[in-house]
N, CA, C and O of each residue as an XYZ file, in Angstrom:
572
protein
N       0.722     -1.157     -0.010
C       0.159     -0.026      0.029
C       0.927      1.162     -0.075
O       1.918      1.212      0.655
N       0.691      2.156     -0.835
C       1.348      3.399     -0.924
C       0.545      4.485     -0.282
O      -0.676      4.529     -0.429
N       1.216      5.376      0.440
C       0.461      6.478      1.003
C       1.225      7.770      0.535
O       2.426      7.666      0.285
N       0.725      8.727      0.432
C       1.308     10.000     -0.110
C       1.715     10.945      1.265
O       1.321     10.734      2.412
N       2.487     11.888      0.875
C       3.076     12.641      2.163
C       2.095     13.563      2.725
O       2.488     14.353      3.583
N       0.866     13.572      2.358
C      -0.055     14.558      2.903
C      -1.078     13.755      3.800
O      -2.033     14.293      4.359
N      -0.785     12.447      3.875
C      -1.543     11.699      4.921
C      -1.423     12.159      6.198
O      -0.295     12.349      6.653
N      -2.456     12.385      6.896
C      -2.671     13.037      8.230
C      -2.331     12.025      9.293
O      -2.130     12.505     10.409
N      -2.220     10.609      9.156
C      -2.037      9.556     10.039
C      -0.618      9.196      9.947
O      -0.162      8.514      9.030
N       0.264      9.806     11.193
C       1.719      9.455     11.153
C       2.078      7.943     11.217
O       3.232      7.560     11.018
N       1.100      7.136     11.487
C       1.323      5.739     11.623
C       1.355      4.951     10.265
O       1.876      3.849     10.094
N       0.711      5.707      9.339
C       0.560      5.090      7.828
C       1.500      5.684      6.792
O       1.646      5.280      5.639
N       2.183      6.815      7.444
C       2.919      7.500      6.411
C       4.220      6.946      6.086
O       4.745      6.215      6.926
N       4.820      7.183      4.990
C       6.033      6.528      4.411
C       7.233      6.865      5.389
O       7.341      7.906      6.037
N       8.065      5.857      5.381
C       9.238      6.110      6.265
C      10.196      7.326      5.940
O      10.986      7.715      6.800
N      10.126      7.915      4.717
C      10.799      8.965      4.323
C      10.288     10.280      4.549
O      10.772     11.187      3.872
N       9.293     10.575      5.477
C       8.656     11.637      5.647
C       9.323     12.121      6.883
O       9.210     11.521      7.952
N      10.112     13.355      6.711
C      10.769     13.999      7.729
C       9.974     15.069      8.455
O      10.284     15.405      9.598
N       8.941     15.612      7.795
C       8.155     16.610      8.261
C       6.571     16.379      7.993
O       5.909     16.892      7.091
N       6.177     15.580      8.887
C       4.795     15.119      8.815
C       3.657     16.402      8.585
O       3.870     17.485      9.131
N       2.648     16.223      7.880
C       1.599     17.221      7.778
C       1.116     17.428      9.166
O       1.138     18.575      9.611
N       0.713     16.519      9.851
C       0.037     16.559     11.007
C       0.852     17.354     12.005
O       0.249     18.088     12.786
N       2.105     17.275     12.044
C       3.041     18.223     12.908
C       2.813     19.695     12.346
O       2.622     20.666     13.078
N       2.854     19.740     11.011
C       2.778     21.104     10.465
C       1.649     21.709     10.971
O       1.805     22.848     11.411
N       0.402     21.156     11.021
C      -0.758     21.600     11.521
C      -0.700     22.099     13.081
O      -1.121     23.167     13.526
N      -0.143     21.166     13.696
C       0.286     21.468     15.085
C       0.939     22.706     15.342
O       0.505     23.515     16.161
N       2.060     22.895     14.608
C       2.852     24.166     14.540
C       2.316     25.269     14.100
O       2.676     26.387     14.470
N       1.204     24.988     13.084
C       0.355     26.100     12.589
C      -0.470     26.960     13.608
O      -0.747     28.154     13.490
N      -0.834     26.047     14.712
C      -1.602     26.703     15.775
C      -0.703     27.925     16.324
O      -1.228     28.930     16.803
N       0.425     27.791     16.236
C       1.436     28.875     16.656
C       1.853     29.640     15.403
O       2.756     30.464     15.552
N       1.366     29.495     14.289
C       1.679     30.001     13.055
C       1.720     31.453     12.962
O       2.480     32.005     12.165
N       0.896     32.142     13.781
C       1.174     33.722     13.733
C       2.316     33.979     14.294
O       2.607     35.176     14.308
N       3.099     33.229     14.784
C       4.539     33.850     15.127
C       5.458     32.977     14.219
O       6.671     32.955     14.429
N       4.929     32.310     13.282
C       5.836     31.721     12.193
C       6.487     30.378     12.340
O       7.402     29.996     11.611
N       5.902     29.596     13.443
C       6.238     28.302     13.907
C       6.260     27.254     12.677
O       7.217     26.531     12.400
N       5.367     27.292     12.180
C       5.079     26.237     11.061
C       6.113     26.602      9.866
O       6.748     25.696      9.326
N       6.259     27.901      9.485
C       7.092     28.218      8.418
C       8.681     27.781      8.770
O       9.349     27.104      7.988
N       9.147     28.230      9.961
C      10.410     27.813     10.560
C      10.590     26.246     10.410
O      11.577     25.742      9.876
N       9.553     25.548     10.929
C       9.496     23.942     10.827
C       9.689     23.497      9.279
O      10.419     22.547      8.995
N       9.190     24.029      8.576
C       9.180     23.494      7.025
C      10.391     24.285      6.257
O      10.398     24.352      5.028
N      11.305     24.817      6.977
C      12.566     25.328      6.395
C      12.344     26.640      5.567
O      13.048     26.832      4.575
N      11.439     27.500      5.921
C      11.152     28.727      5.423
C      11.351     29.917      6.434
O      10.420     30.492      6.999
N      12.728     30.222      6.593
C      13.139     31.152      7.871
C      12.685     32.517      7.575
O      12.303     33.270      8.470
N      12.723     32.886      6.201
C      12.538     34.305      5.940
C      11.081     34.708      6.021
O      10.787     35.810      6.484
N      10.136     33.849      5.585
C       8.753     34.009      5.668
C       8.325     33.784      7.150
O       7.336     34.338      7.630
N       9.126     32.942      7.838
C       8.808     32.738      9.430
C       9.041     34.038     10.068
O       8.184     34.440     10.855
N      10.244     34.862      9.801
C      10.670     35.975     10.418
C       9.334     37.034     10.027
O       8.781     37.656     10.934
N       8.962     37.145      8.835
C       7.930     37.950      8.402
C       6.759     37.677      9.252
O       6.182     38.600      9.826
N       6.388     36.477      9.358
C       5.129     35.982     10.149
C       5.292     36.580     11.542
O       4.381     37.167     12.127
N       6.666     36.368     12.091
C       6.759     36.673     13.454
C       6.583     38.137     13.796
O       6.064     38.443     14.870
N       6.993     39.066     12.927
C       6.902     40.474     13.075
C       5.595     40.954     12.701
O       5.219     42.046     13.129
N       4.821     40.216     11.906
C       3.493     40.753     11.444
C       2.287     39.977     11.963
O       1.186     40.130     11.435
N       2.467     39.193     12.932
C       1.441     38.542     13.419
C       0.878     37.567     12.080
O      -0.324     37.583     11.813
N       1.606     36.930     11.466
C       1.172     36.001     10.334
C       0.524     36.853      9.155
O      -0.444     36.474      8.495
N       1.203     38.069      8.985
C       0.648     39.078      8.215
C      -0.789     39.399      8.497
O      -1.688     39.333      7.659
N      -0.927     39.760      9.775
C      -1.994     40.289     10.251
C      -3.310     39.101     10.196
O      -4.483     39.353      9.919
N      -2.797     37.924     10.504
C      -3.670     36.728     10.706
C      -4.106     36.123      9.216
O      -4.532     34.981      9.047
N      -3.926     37.060      8.231
C      -4.511     36.717      6.945
C      -3.618     35.701      6.293
O      -4.112     34.710      5.756
N      -2.403     35.897      6.317
C      -1.381     34.867      5.763
C      -1.565     33.565      6.551
O      -1.678     32.488      5.966
N      -1.591     33.669      7.797
C      -1.760     32.639      8.843
C      -2.940     31.653      8.438
O      -2.759     30.436      8.459
N      -4.242     32.260      8.043
C      -5.300     31.565      7.663
C      -5.059     30.875      6.220
O      -5.387     29.699      6.061
N      -4.507     31.591      5.223
C      -4.202     31.094      4.073
C      -3.392     29.937      4.191
O      -3.683     28.939      3.530
N      -2.278     29.945      5.054
C      -1.306     28.908      5.298
C      -1.962     27.657      5.610
O      -1.387     26.633      5.241
N      -3.134     27.551      6.261
C      -3.861     26.343      6.614
C      -3.886     25.375      5.397
O      -3.520     24.202      5.481
N      -4.372     25.989      4.201
C      -4.463     25.232      3.091
C      -3.095     24.809      2.138
O      -3.050     24.008      1.205
N      -2.102     25.571      2.669
C      -0.749     25.355      1.982
C       0.229     24.297      2.863
O       1.313     23.921      2.417
N      -0.246     23.911      4.044
C       0.735     23.063      4.871
C       0.989     21.822      4.048
O       2.157     21.479      3.870
N       0.018     21.131      3.539
C       0.384     19.869      2.695
C       1.526     20.116      1.640
O       2.463     19.319      1.599
N       1.485     21.074      0.881
C       2.417     21.387     -0.109
C       3.704     21.814      0.595
O       4.745     21.409      0.078
N       3.796     22.565      1.688
C       4.940     22.928      2.285
C       5.525     21.651      3.056
O       6.734     21.552      3.267
N       4.609     20.686      3.462
C       5.291     19.415      4.163
C       6.055     18.632      3.040
O       7.158     18.102      3.175
N       5.242     18.650      1.849
C       5.892     17.875      0.666
C       7.348     18.361      0.297
O       8.256     17.546      0.137
N       7.529     19.687      0.173
C       8.733     20.347     -0.152
C       9.784     20.131      0.854
O      10.954     19.908      0.542
N       9.293     20.208      2.241
C      10.385     19.931      3.140
C      10.805     18.598      3.264
O      11.945     18.355      3.660
N       9.832     17.500      2.903
C      10.327     16.147      2.933
C      11.134     15.829      1.770
O      11.894     14.864      1.855
N      11.078     16.514      0.675
C      11.913     16.362     -0.621
C      13.277     16.908     -0.107
O      14.300     16.235     -0.234
N      13.277     18.091      0.452
C      14.440     18.823      0.746
C      15.372     18.269      1.883
O      16.602     18.285      1.877
N      14.459     17.726      2.959
C      15.338     17.199      4.137
C      14.930     15.737      4.313
O      13.824     15.387      4.727
N      15.950     14.891      3.950
C      15.699     13.519      4.193
C      15.841     13.179      5.577
O      16.453     13.882      6.381
N      15.213     11.984      5.880
C      15.283     11.483      7.295
C      16.815     10.913      7.465
O      17.577     10.727      6.516
N      17.101     10.691      8.723
C      18.384     10.323      9.338
C      18.245      9.974     10.628
O      17.118      9.770     11.080
N      19.308      9.861     11.364
C      19.486      9.328     12.862
C      18.664     10.471     13.704
O      17.975     10.192     14.685
N      18.810     11.615     13.257
C      18.162     12.635     14.199
C      16.864     13.163     13.502
O      16.853     13.655     12.373
N      15.719     12.994     14.350
C      14.460     13.220     13.809
C      14.201     14.787     13.922
O      14.428     15.411     14.958
N      13.746     15.315     12.851
C      13.391     16.799     12.603
C      12.332     17.199     13.765
O      12.493     18.072     14.618
N      11.320     16.433     13.609
C      10.084     16.872     14.635
C      10.614     16.759     16.072
O      10.416     17.726     16.808
N      11.157     15.868     16.473
C      11.737     15.642     18.022
C      12.558     16.985     18.178
O      12.329     17.777     19.093
N      13.491     17.174     17.256
C      14.387     18.265     17.562
C      13.733     19.635     17.602
O      14.187     20.461     18.394
N      12.765     19.934     16.863
C      12.032     21.130     16.655
C      11.153     21.306     17.953
O      11.068     22.390     18.531
N      10.550     20.241     18.339
C       9.726     20.223     19.726
C      10.590     20.481     20.866
O      10.167     21.251     21.728
N      11.787     19.929     21.006
C      12.742     20.307     21.993
C      13.340     21.659     21.879
O      13.618     22.293     22.897
N      13.576     22.184     20.560
C      13.996     23.603     20.496
C      12.801     24.639     20.867
O      12.996     25.606     21.603
N      11.726     24.381     20.367
C      10.556     25.404     20.731
C      10.398     25.530     22.157
O      10.215     26.664     22.602
N      10.439     24.558     22.938
C       9.976     24.498     24.276
C      11.336     24.477     25.209
O      11.238     25.130     26.248
N      12.344     23.942     25.018
C      13.536     23.913     25.885
C      14.797     24.384     25.258
O      15.857     24.024     25.769
N      14.803     25.150     24.204
C      15.806     25.530     23.419
C      16.778     26.396     24.199
O      17.997     26.256     24.098
N      16.191     27.300     24.986
C      17.094     28.252     25.696
C      18.193     27.327     26.758
O      19.268     27.740     27.192
N      17.639     26.128     26.988
C      18.351     25.242     27.914
C      19.300     24.442     26.960
O      20.058     23.671     27.548
N      19.396     24.480     25.620
C      20.228     23.756     24.804
C      19.777     22.361     24.736
O      20.549     21.585     24.172
N      18.631     21.873     25.221
C      18.163     20.436     25.074
C      18.216     19.807     23.623
O      18.620     18.656     23.454
N      17.783     20.627     22.566
C      17.901     20.265     21.256
C      19.285     19.978     20.789
O      19.425     19.106     19.932
N      20.330     20.615     21.255
C      21.564     20.595     21.057
C      22.286     19.310     21.424
O      23.149     18.718     20.776
N      21.665     18.953     22.791
C      22.226     17.698     23.381
C      21.580     16.495     22.466
O      22.248     15.513     22.142
N      20.368     16.657     22.129
C      19.733     15.625     21.286
C      20.551     15.302     20.021
O      20.767     14.161     19.612
N      21.014     16.535     19.404
C      21.728     16.255     18.173
C      23.120     15.839     18.338
O      23.793     15.617     17.331
N      23.613     15.713     19.493
C      24.937     15.287     19.755
C      25.874     16.456     19.985
O      27.056     16.191     20.204
N      25.492     17.678     19.960
C      26.323     18.883     20.048
C      26.309     19.279     21.590
O      25.617     20.185     22.055
N      27.258     18.388     22.381
C      27.215     18.489     23.914
C      27.922     19.872     24.156
O      27.384     20.651     24.942
N      28.945     20.182     23.611
C      29.715     21.450     24.095
C      28.685     22.577     23.858
O      28.396     23.247     24.849
N      28.128     22.861     22.757
C      27.165     23.974     22.784
C      25.999     23.727     23.615
O      25.529     24.718     24.174
N      25.499     22.726     23.786
C      24.471     22.280     24.584
C      24.644     22.793     25.984
O      23.761     23.349     26.637
N      25.920     22.538     26.394
C      26.191     22.964     27.719
C      26.368     24.549     27.809
O      25.974     25.213     28.768
N      26.981     25.043     26.737
C      27.025     26.622     26.536
C      25.635     27.196     26.632
O      25.352     28.119     27.396
N      24.841     26.646     25.877
C      23.336     27.105     25.866
C      22.755     26.975     27.196
O      22.152     27.939     27.667
N      22.880     25.801     27.907
C      22.421     25.655     29.275
C      22.949     26.750     30.172
O      22.155     27.295     30.939
N      24.207     27.120     30.147
C      24.683     27.983     31.141
C      24.387     29.562     30.770
O      24.312     30.446     31.623
N      24.230     29.768     29.340
C      23.975     31.155     29.075
C      22.434     31.422     28.614
O      22.164     32.472     28.031
N      21.553     30.568     28.855
C      20.139     30.835     28.361
C      20.166     30.934     26.861
O      19.758     31.937     26.276
N      20.651     29.883     26.252
C      20.693     29.853     24.758
C      21.515     30.993     24.213
O      21.045     31.664     23.294
N      22.830     31.293     24.758
C      23.314     32.284     24.393
C      22.784     33.658     24.457
O      23.029     34.465     23.561
N      22.022     33.969     25.550
C      21.334     35.090     25.769
C      20.108     35.270     24.804
O      19.573     36.365     24.626
N      19.726     34.158     24.222
C      18.526     34.373     23.344
C      19.061     34.366     21.785
O      18.323     33.990     20.874
N      20.251     34.764     21.587
C      20.798     35.068     20.229
C      20.872     33.662     19.618
O      20.306     33.406     18.555
N      21.612     32.713     20.339
C      21.726     31.433     19.883
C      20.391     30.687     19.539
O      20.307     29.966     18.545
N      19.504     30.863     20.278
C      18.141     30.376     20.177
C      17.658     30.903     18.959
O      17.211     30.089     18.151
N      17.659     32.227     18.636
C      17.191     32.742     17.337
C      17.900     32.318     16.020
O      17.361     32.226     14.917
N      19.236     32.069     16.334
C      20.044     31.712     15.144
C      19.476     29.982     14.804
O      19.285     29.542     13.670
N      19.302     29.283     15.970
C      18.870     27.908     15.578
C      17.446     27.894     15.078
O      17.096     27.028     14.276
N      16.702     28.713     15.468
C      15.291     28.789     14.931
C      15.534     28.966     13.427
O      14.835     28.331     12.637
N      16.420     29.738     13.025
C      16.385     30.002     11.354
C      17.189     28.994     10.759
O      17.106     28.846      9.540
N      18.000     28.236     11.462
C      18.872     27.326     10.881
C      18.772     25.806     11.318
O      19.659     25.011     11.006
N      17.822     25.485     11.945
C      17.516     24.100     12.591
C      17.599     23.177     11.628
O      18.436     22.287     11.775
N      16.844     23.187     10.564
C      16.776     22.161      9.474
C      18.068     21.962      8.938
O      18.497     20.810      9.011
N      18.705     22.725      8.476
C      20.010     22.731      8.006
C      21.070     22.031      8.953
O      21.875     21.220      8.495
N      21.039     22.336     10.128
C      21.829     21.734     11.066
C      21.672     20.354     11.301
O      22.655     19.635     11.481
N      20.299     19.844     11.316
C      19.902     18.562     11.515
C      20.362     17.823     10.190
O      20.926     16.734     10.292
N      20.150     18.353      9.035
C      20.570     17.630      7.884
C      21.965     17.450      7.853
O      22.385     16.379      7.415
N      22.782     18.333      8.253
C      24.306     18.349      8.395
C      24.779     17.154      9.282
O      25.624     16.349      8.889
N      24.154     17.090     10.547
C      24.503     15.892     11.362
C      24.069     14.548     10.699
O      24.809     13.565     10.746
N      22.857     14.524     10.082
C      22.308     13.140      9.541
C      23.290     12.944      8.391
O      23.513     11.758      8.147
N      23.954     13.866      7.600
C      24.873     13.674      6.551
C      26.110     12.910      7.006
O      26.646     12.014      6.355
N      26.549     13.412      8.327
C      27.837     13.142      8.682
C      27.841     11.669      9.543
O      28.840     11.295     10.157
N      26.753     11.005      9.502
C      26.566      9.698     10.306
C      27.486      8.810      9.937
O      27.514      7.696     10.459
């Protein structure tokens, strides 16, 4: 049985799905601050959404219909590997200032640094928000 990447049931999704649609919709709930756009590897529009409240909520509402396409693009761009994209993003969003996502990725030294400095005083947290997909991809390539 073949499923497509827009399948909302993560248990039936293909193994090559690195950015599930369901998770995209969960991040979309916080989408007025750009969370889903950062998750799908679109940091420039994520920043725009952050500073404009999802372009005054209009773009945020429109994005509801584009999430399957954004997930498909992210799945093609970022292949799965040892480090799970969704787990890393959840750790980053909720515990990022403590460096928990960096420990998970195996970046112990910077994890300790984030832990001691509050995510490098927030600057490191912001940097990771814009580059986390690429960092995960790099770690996965170096397996």
